[in-house]
C-alpha positions as MATLAB code, in Angstrom:
seq = 'MKEIRSEDGKLLHMVHRIEDSKEQRKDLVPEDQYIQCSFLNMKEGTTFRPHQHIWKQPIFNKVIAQESWIVVKGSVLCHFYDTEGNLLEEVQLNAGDASFTLEGGHNYTILEDNTLVYEYKTGPYEGQSRDKVFL';
ca = [
     -17.394   14.849    4.421;
     -14.803   12.173    4.755;
     -12.585   11.645    1.701;
     -10.710    8.336    0.741;
      -7.841    8.604   -1.467;
      -5.078    6.520   -3.201;
      -1.418    6.833   -2.211;
      -1.135    9.434   -5.060;
      -4.005   11.486   -3.956;
      -6.739   10.273   -6.136;
     -10.264   10.586   -4.642;
     -11.863    7.366   -4.634;
     -14.582    7.139   -2.027;
     -16.677    9.772   -0.051;
     -18.920    9.321    3.017;
     -21.314   11.873    4.274;
     -22.807   11.813    7.576;
     -26.208   12.865    8.126;
     -24.971   15.302   11.297;
     -22.451   17.080    9.092;
     -24.958   19.014    7.041;
     -26.187   22.239    8.733;
     -26.626   24.420    5.415;
     -29.459   24.666    3.419;
     -27.839   23.027    0.171;
     -24.616   21.259   -0.171;
     -23.201   19.772   -3.309;
     -21.597   16.665   -1.780;
     -19.737   15.241   -4.940;
     -17.299   17.181   -7.127;
     -18.886   18.407  -10.329;
     -16.482   16.792  -12.635;
     -17.682   12.983  -11.243;
     -20.394   11.202  -13.205;
     -22.693   10.645  -10.011;
     -23.976   13.905   -8.598;
     -25.562   14.233   -5.148;
     -26.508   17.191   -3.082;
     -27.756   17.403    0.441;
     -31.226   19.477    0.680;
     -31.824   20.947    4.347;
     -35.282   22.686    3.464;
     -37.898   24.480    5.473;
     -41.680   24.223    4.788;
     -42.963   26.123    1.971;
     -39.880   25.831   -0.080;
     -40.297   25.302   -3.815;
     -38.374   25.265   -6.989;
     -39.056   26.635  -10.489;
     -40.821   23.691  -12.368;
     -38.354   22.288  -14.975;
     -37.227   19.398  -16.884;
     -33.832   18.035  -17.779;
     -32.793   17.979  -21.352;
     -30.905   15.367  -23.392;
     -27.412   16.309  -24.650;
     -24.485   15.020  -26.132;
     -21.795   14.182  -23.791;
     -18.462   15.768  -23.970;
     -16.588   12.680  -22.804;
     -15.802    9.555  -24.550;
     -15.000    7.255  -21.562;
     -17.272    6.641  -18.531;
     -17.072    4.701  -15.144;
     -19.760    3.127  -13.121;
     -19.982    4.928   -9.807;
     -22.104    4.130   -6.714;
     -23.574    5.564   -3.847;
     -25.523    3.891   -0.862;
     -27.749    5.817    1.195;
     -28.831    3.999    4.553;
     -32.431    4.764    5.406;
     -32.576    2.499    8.330;
     -29.972   -0.081   10.367;
     -26.211    0.022    9.553;
     -23.635   -0.916    6.980;
     -20.040   -1.485    7.159;
     -18.368   -0.218    3.970;
     -14.942   -1.760    3.050;
     -13.341    0.452    0.519;
     -10.418   -0.606   -1.655;
      -7.768    1.344   -3.964;
      -7.614    0.622   -7.638;
      -5.183   -2.317   -7.152;
      -7.537   -4.359   -4.609;
      -6.006   -3.163   -1.649;
      -8.277   -2.565    1.457;
      -8.033    1.315    2.199;
     -10.502    1.666    5.071;
     -13.745    0.263    6.805;
     -16.358    2.842    7.588;
     -19.795    2.130    9.287;
     -22.728    3.834    7.915;
     -25.773    4.491   10.312;
     -29.399    5.756    9.157;
     -28.959    8.857    7.083;
     -25.393    8.577    6.249;
     -24.118    7.882    2.585;
     -21.113    6.646    0.818;
     -19.901    7.268   -2.805;
     -17.551    5.143   -4.607;
     -15.915    7.107   -7.507;
     -13.345    4.589   -8.364;
     -11.545    1.816   -6.534;
     -13.493   -1.131   -5.137;
     -16.017   -1.848   -2.442;
     -17.990   -4.144   -0.564;
     -20.680   -4.024    2.095;
     -21.288   -6.060    5.119;
     -25.125   -5.481    6.672;
     -24.785   -5.201   10.395;
     -28.495   -5.324   11.421;
     -31.690   -7.205   10.026;
     -34.160   -5.394    8.261;
     -31.615   -2.724    7.075;
     -32.878   -0.451    4.227;
     -30.536    0.954    1.845;
     -30.935    3.109   -1.425;
     -28.249    1.926   -4.048;
     -27.610    4.661   -6.872;
     -25.331    3.970   -9.883;
     -24.702    5.757  -12.958;
     -25.959    4.254  -16.130;
     -27.043    3.114  -18.484;
     -26.315   -0.312  -17.378;
     -24.768   -2.524  -19.928;
     -24.394   -5.720  -18.222;
     -22.137   -6.995  -15.486;
     -19.251   -7.757  -17.950;
     -18.936   -4.120  -19.000;
     -19.552   -2.843  -15.367;
     -17.225   -4.710  -13.021;
     -14.472   -6.911  -12.127;
     -14.500   -9.001   -8.979;
     -11.355   -8.357   -6.408;
];
């Protein structure tokens, strides 16, 4: 797992490479973050106890939209920025790789035609004016 931090050490972005996960389950994002993701490497016949998730009252009074891109096919160049809008690093994602933006800015450049990506964000979405500022 690649971690990209601010000058003061705050975790802003993460990159997970598909080839980095050998264990059966790896929780990728720290538990204290709003977006959660685990990598599961399962064998045939694996199953889980049936369940559903319950509504609960949040224990926090402030939230941030966090975002993840998972490349299914093709490649993407990620541009990661700090919270002041300064470019920190550029990282290429290939099929199976994932990026997580917890804080700071980001932008993406698609490197191949027909690149397929899953984009995940924390919600609910309340419109652009409450979600982001442009760098």
